[in-house]
C-alpha positions in Angstrom: -37.9 19.9 5.5 -37.6 16.6 7.4 -39.0 16.3 10.9 -36.8 14.2 13.1 -36.7 12.6 16.6 -33.7 12.8 18.8 -33.1 9.8 21.2 -30.8 10.3 24.2 -29.5 7.3 26.1 -27.7 8.7 29.1 -25.3 6.5 31.0 -23.2 7.1 34.0 -20.2 8.2 32.0 -21.4 8.7 28.4 -24.4 9.7 26.3 -25.5 7.7 23.3 -27.8 9.4 20.8 -29.6 8.7 17.5 -31.6 10.9 15.1 -34.5 9.3 13.3 -36.7 10.6 10.5 -40.3 11.0 11.6 -41.6 8.4 9.2 -43.5 5.2 9.6 -40.3 3.2 9.4 -38.3 5.6 11.6 -35.3 5.6 9.4 -32.0 6.2 11.2 -30.2 9.3 9.9 -27.3 9.8 12.4 -26.1 8.3 15.6 -23.1 8.7 18.0 -21.8 9.1 21.5 -20.5 11.8 23.9 -17.9 9.8 25.7 -16.2 10.5 29.1 -18.5 13.4 29.9 -17.0 14.0 33.3 -13.4 13.4 32.4 -12.3 14.2 28.8 -15.5 14.6 26.7 -15.4 13.7 23.0 -18.3 13.9 20.5 -18.5 11.3 17.8 -21.2 11.4 15.1 -21.8 8.8 12.4 -24.3 8.6 9.6 -26.7 5.7 8.9 -23.9 3.8 7.1 -21.6 4.1 10.1 -19.3 6.6 8.3 -17.7 8.9 10.9 -18.7 12.5 10.3 -17.4 14.1 13.5 -14.8 13.3 16.1 -14.4 16.3 18.3 -12.9 16.9 21.8 -15.1 19.0 24.0 -13.4 21.7 26.1 -15.8 21.7 29.0 -16.9 18.7 31.1 -20.5 17.7 31.9 -23.8 16.8 30.3 -24.6 20.4 29.5 -21.4 21.0 27.5 -21.8 17.6 25.7 -25.3 18.3 24.6 -24.4 21.8 23.6 -21.7 20.5 21.3 -24.2 18.1 19.8 -26.6 20.9 19.1 -24.0 23.2 17.7 -23.5 20.5 15.1 -27.2 20.0 14.7 -27.7 23.7 13.9 -25.8 23.2 10.6 -28.7 20.9 9.5 -31.5 23.3 10.6 -32.2 24.2 7.0 -33.1 20.6 6.1 -34.2 19.2 9.5 -36.7 20.2 12.2 -36.6 18.6 15.6 -40.1 17.2 16.5 -39.5 15.6 19.9 -36.8 14.1 22.2 -37.0 10.6 23.7 -35.0 9.5 26.7 -34.0 6.2 28.3 -34.6 6.3 32.0 -33.4 3.2 33.9 -35.8 3.2 36.9 -39.6 3.8 36.6 -40.5 2.4 40.0 -44.2 1.9 40.7 -45.0 5.2 39.1 -44.6 4.3 35.4 -46.0 1.4 33.4 -45.6 3.0 29.9 -43.6 5.7 28.1 -44.7 9.1 29.4 -44.6 12.8 28.3 -42.3 14.8 30.6 -44.0 17.1 33.0 -43.0 18.7 36.3 -44.8 15.9 38.2 -43.0 13.3 36.2 -39.6 14.9 36.9 -40.4 14.9 40.7 -41.4 11.2 40.6 -38.2 10.3 38.7 -36.1 12.3 41.2 -37.6 10.3 44.0 -36.2 7.1 42.5 -32.5 8.4 42.5 -31.6 6.3 45.6 -32.5 3.1 43.7 -30.3 4.1 40.7 -27.7 6.6 41.9 -25.4 6.5 38.9 -28.0 6.5 36.1 -31.1 8.3 37.1 -29.3 11.7 37.8 -27.7 11.6 34.3 -31.1 11.1 32.7 -32.6 14.0 34.8 -29.7 16.2 33.8 -30.1 15.5 30.1 -33.9 16.3 30.3 -33.2 19.5 32.1 -30.5 20.6 29.7 -32.8 19.8 26.7 -35.4 22.0 28.2 -32.9 24.9 28.5 -32.0 24.5 24.8 -35.5 23.8 23.5 -38.0 25.0 26.2 -41.1 24.0 24.4 -39.9 20.7 22.9 -42.0 17.6 23.8 -39.8 15.2 25.7 -40.8 11.5 26.3 -39.3 9.2 28.9 -39.1 5.4 28.3 -38.3 3.2 31.3 -36.2 0.0 31.6 -38.6 -1.4 34.2 -41.7 -1.2 32.1 -41.3 -4.5 30.1 -41.1 -6.5 33.3 -44.5 -5.4 34.6 -46.0 -8.6 33.0 -44.4 -10.8 35.7 -46.6 -12.6 38.2 -46.7 -11.1 41.7 -44.5 -13.8 43.3 -41.7 -13.0 40.9 -41.5 -9.4 42.2 -41.3 -10.1 45.9 -38.4 -10.1 48.3 -38.6 -12.1 51.6 -38.7 -8.9 53.7 -41.3 -7.4 56.1 -44.6 -6.7 54.4 -44.5 -3.0 55.3 -41.4 -2.6 53.2 -42.9 -4.4 50.3 -45.9 -2.1 50.5 -43.5 0.8 50.3 -42.5 -0.4 46.8 -39.3 -2.3 47.8 -39.9 -5.0 45.2 -38.1 -6.5 42.2 -38.5 -4.3 39.1 -35.9 -5.6 36.6 -34.0 -3.6 34.1 -32.8 -3.5 30.5 -36.4 -3.7 29.6 -36.1 -1.5 26.5 -33.6 -4.0 25.1 -35.7 -7.0 25.9 -38.8 -5.3 24.4 -36.8 -4.9 21.1 -35.7 -8.5 21.1 -39.3 -9.6 21.8 -40.5 -7.5 18.8 -38.1 -9.1 16.3 -37.4 -12.6 17.7 -39.8 -14.5 15.5 -38.3 -12.9 12.4 -35.0 -14.4 13.5 -35.9 -17.8 14.9 -39.5 -18.4 13.9 -42.3 -19.6 16.1 -39.8 -20.9 18.8 -39.5 -17.3 19.7 -43.0 -17.5 21.2 -42.0 -20.4 23.5 -39.7 -20.5 26.5 -36.8 -18.1 25.8 -34.0 -16.8 27.9 -32.4 -13.5 26.7 -28.9 -12.7 27.9 -28.2 -8.9 27.7 -24.5 -8.9 28.3 -22.7 -5.6 28.3 -21.0 -3.4 30.9 -24.4 -3.7 32.5 -25.7 -7.3 32.3 -28.9 -9.1 33.1 -31.1 -12.0 31.8 -34.8 -12.2 31.2 -36.9 -15.3 31.0 -39.7 -14.9 28.4 -42.8 -16.9 27.5 -44.9 -15.7 24.5 -42.5 -12.8 24.3 -43.4 -11.5 27.7 -41.2 -11.2 30.8 -41.7 -14.0 33.3 -38.6 -13.4 35.5 -35.4 -11.5 35.4 -32.0 -11.5 37.2 -32.1 -7.9 38.4 -34.3 -6.7 41.2 -34.8 -3.4 43.0 -31.6 -1.9 41.7 -29.2 -2.3 38.8 -26.7 -4.0 41.2 -28.5 -7.3 41.3 -28.0 -10.5 39.4 -25.1 -11.1 37.0 -21.5 -9.9 37.4 -21.0 -6.7 35.3 -18.3 -4.4 34.2 -17.9 -2.6 37.5 -21.0 -3.8 39.4 -20.9 -6.8 41.8 -24.2 -8.5 40.9 -25.9 -10.7 43.5 -24.0 -10.7 46.8 -24.5 -12.0 50.3 -26.2 -9.1 52.3 -24.0 -10.1 55.2 -20.9 -9.0 53.3 -22.3 -5.5 53.1 -23.0 -5.6 56.8 -19.4 -6.7 57.4 -18.0 -3.8 55.3 -20.1 -1.4 57.3 -19.7 -2.8 60.8 -16.3 -4.4 60.8 -14.3 -2.6 58.1 -16.0 0.7 59.1 -16.6 1.8 55.6 -19.1 4.6 55.1 -22.3 4.1 53.1 -20.8 6.3 50.4 -17.7 4.1 50.3 -19.7 0.9 50.1 -21.9 2.4 47.3 -18.8 3.3 45.3 -17.2 -0.2 45.9 -20.3 -2.1 44.8 -21.2 0.1 41.8 -17.9 1.3 40.5 -15.0 -0.9 41.8 -16.4 -4.5 41.6 -17.4 -6.8 38.7 -14.8 -7.4 36.0 -12.7 -4.5 37.2 -12.6 -5.6 40.8 -11.9 -9.3 40.1 -9.3 -8.6 37.4 -7.7 -5.6 39.1 -7.1 -4.5 35.5 -10.1 -3.4 33.5 -13.9 -3.5 33.2 -13.5 -4.0 29.4 -14.1 -7.6 28.4 -12.1 -7.2 25.2 -9.0 -6.2 27.2 -9.5 -9.1 29.7 -9.9 -11.7 27.0 -6.6 -10.7 25.3 -4.7 -10.8 28.6 -2.8 -13.8 29.9 -2.8 -12.5 33.5 -4.3 -15.0 35.9 -6.7 -12.4 37.5 -7.9 -11.3 34.1 -8.6 -14.9 33.1 -10.4 -15.6 36.4 -12.6 -12.5 35.9 -13.8 -13.7 32.5 -14.3 -17.2 33.9 -16.3 -15.9 36.9 -18.5 -13.8 34.6 -19.4 -16.8 32.5 -19.8 -19.1 35.6 -22.3 -16.7 37.1 -24.1 -16.2 33.8 -24.5 -20.0 33.4 -25.8 -20.3 36.9 -28.4 -17.6 36.5 -29.5 -19.0 33.1 -29.9 -22.4 34.7 -32.1 -20.9 37.5 -34.3 -19.2 34.9 -34.8 -22.5 33.1 -36.3 -23.8 36.4 -38.8 -20.9 36.5 -39.7 -21.5 32.8 -39.8 -25.3 33.5 -37.5 -25.7 30.5 -36.0 -23.7 27.7 -36.5 -23.7 23.9 -34.2 -20.9 22.9 -31.3 -18.8 24.3 -30.6 -15.3 22.8 -27.3 -13.4 23.3 -27.4 -9.6 22.9 -25.7 -6.3 23.8 -22.0 -5.5 23.4 -20.5 -8.7 25.0 -23.3 -11.0 24.0 -23.2 -9.9 20.4 -19.4 -9.7 19.9 -17.7 -12.2 22.3 -17.5 -15.7 20.9 -15.3 -16.7 23.9 -17.9 -15.6 26.5 -20.8 -17.3 24.6 -18.8 -20.6 24.4 -17.8 -20.5 28.0 -21.4 -20.0 29.1 -22.8 -22.6 26.7 -20.1 -25.2 27.7 -21.7 -25.1 31.2 -25.1 -25.7 29.7 -24.4 -29.0 28.0 -26.5 -30.8 30.6 -29.5 -29.0 29.0 -28.5 -30.4 25.6 -26.9 -27.1 24.4 -24.5 -27.8 21.6 -22.7 -24.9 19.8 -21.7 -24.7 16.2 -18.1 -23.7 16.8 -17.6 -22.1 13.4 -20.9 -20.1 13.5 -20.1 -18.9 17.0 -16.5 -17.9 16.1 -17.9 -15.9 13.1 -20.6 -14.2 15.3 -23.3 -15.8 13.3 -27.0 -15.3 13.8 -27.8 -18.9 14.7 -24.8 -20.4 16.6 -26.3 -23.7 17.9 -25.5 -27.0 16.1 -28.3 -28.8 14.4 -28.0 -31.5 17.2 -28.6 -29.0 20.0 -31.8 -29.4 21.9 -32.0 -25.7 22.5 -31.7 -23.1 19.8 -28.9 -20.5 20.5 -28.8 -17.3 18.6 -27.3 -13.8 18.5 -29.7 -10.9 17.9 -28.4 -7.3 18.0 -30.4 -5.1 20.3 -31.6 -1.6 19.4 -32.8 0.4 22.4 -32.7 3.7 20.5 -35.2 2.4 17.9 -37.6 1.3 20.6 -37.3 4.7 22.3 -37.9 6.5 19.0 -41.0 4.3 18.3 -42.5 5.1 21.7 -41.7 8.8 21.5 -43.4 9.0 18.1 -46.5 7.2 19.5 -46.7 9.5 22.6 -46.2 12.7 20.6 -48.8 11.7 18.0 -51.3 10.8 20.7 -50.9 14.1 22.4 
C-alpha cells in the first residue's frame, strides 16, 4: 500500500489539490480543483499525465461539500493508498510563523487572529483545516505560509512610515506568494545557471500578482505588504493605491467599511478597469477599449514596480516570469519588457511567442526566462519534513 500526502491550496473561490506519493522524490499521483465552491461547485481530477479522470458537479455548495466529494472519490483508492498527512497553503502567517508548522489548537487561534489582514483567503484555509479534521480526526495537518520566505528581508524593507506603536503591534510589510518564490529559488540555477544566485526579480503574475527581488536566492524586497491588496494590479484587487482615495470613499461617498473592502478586493483590478472580466485571456482577445486599457495598465504597473525593485537590488541580472499569466501570456511579457528597454532588456520575439524557457535575445543585458511554479510540491515537501520530524 502506498502512503500519500494530500496538499490543499484553498483560494477565495476554489480549492486546488494534489496527491503525492510519500517517497524521496514526492512523485505526483493526482491533482485537480474544486471550482466555484460558493456558486456552482465542480470537482475535476487529473492524473500525473494530466489525463482527466473526474469532472463532477457537486450538488451542495461550500468547502465541506467540496472536500467530501473529493474524499468520496479517494475512498475508491483506499485499498492501494493510505493518507499519511495533509499540507495546507495559508496566505498570512503574521509575526507568529517563520516556518511550516503542525496544526494545533493554538496554531488555529493564531491563524484566526490574522483574518482581518487576509479576509478572503484566511477563512477558507481555516475552513479546509476544520473540515479535514472532521473527516480524519487524527490525521496530522501541516500549514505552510506565504509570508515565510520573506522573513530574510532587512528590517527597513519591512517598515511602513507610521507611528512606532503601530509598527510594534505587527503592522509591517510581510509579503506574499512566498511558497511560489521559494520553489523558484530552489530550481532557478537548474534553469539559468549561476546567474540565478545574483540579482533576480521574479514576477508572479496570476489572478493574484506580486514581485520579489532576490539576491543569492533570498528575498530582499517584495511588492506586497501587510495585506494581499498591495503592489501590482491583480484580477480583482486594486494593488497599491493612494490612502486618501480610501478616506474619500469613506468620508465623501459614505461607503461602509464592508463596501470599501468588497470594492478593493473583489471589484477592482482587471475587472474594475475593464468592466468586463478579471480573466486576462478574455481581455487579451477583446477589442473593447476598456479591456485593452486594463491589460495595458496591468503591464504599465508591473514595469514600474520591477524598475523600483531594480533600484533596491542596485541592478538586475535576471527576470523570471511565473504563475498563470506570467507563464502563458506572451503579450503581457512583451508589454512589460518593452517598457524595460532602458535596462537593456531585449526579448527574443519567437521564443516569447512560443512560451519558451529563455525568452531574452542573446544581445539582452538581462536574462529573461519563464519558469513554471509549483506551490503544491513545496507544500508537500515541507509537510513530509514536519511529519517525519514529529
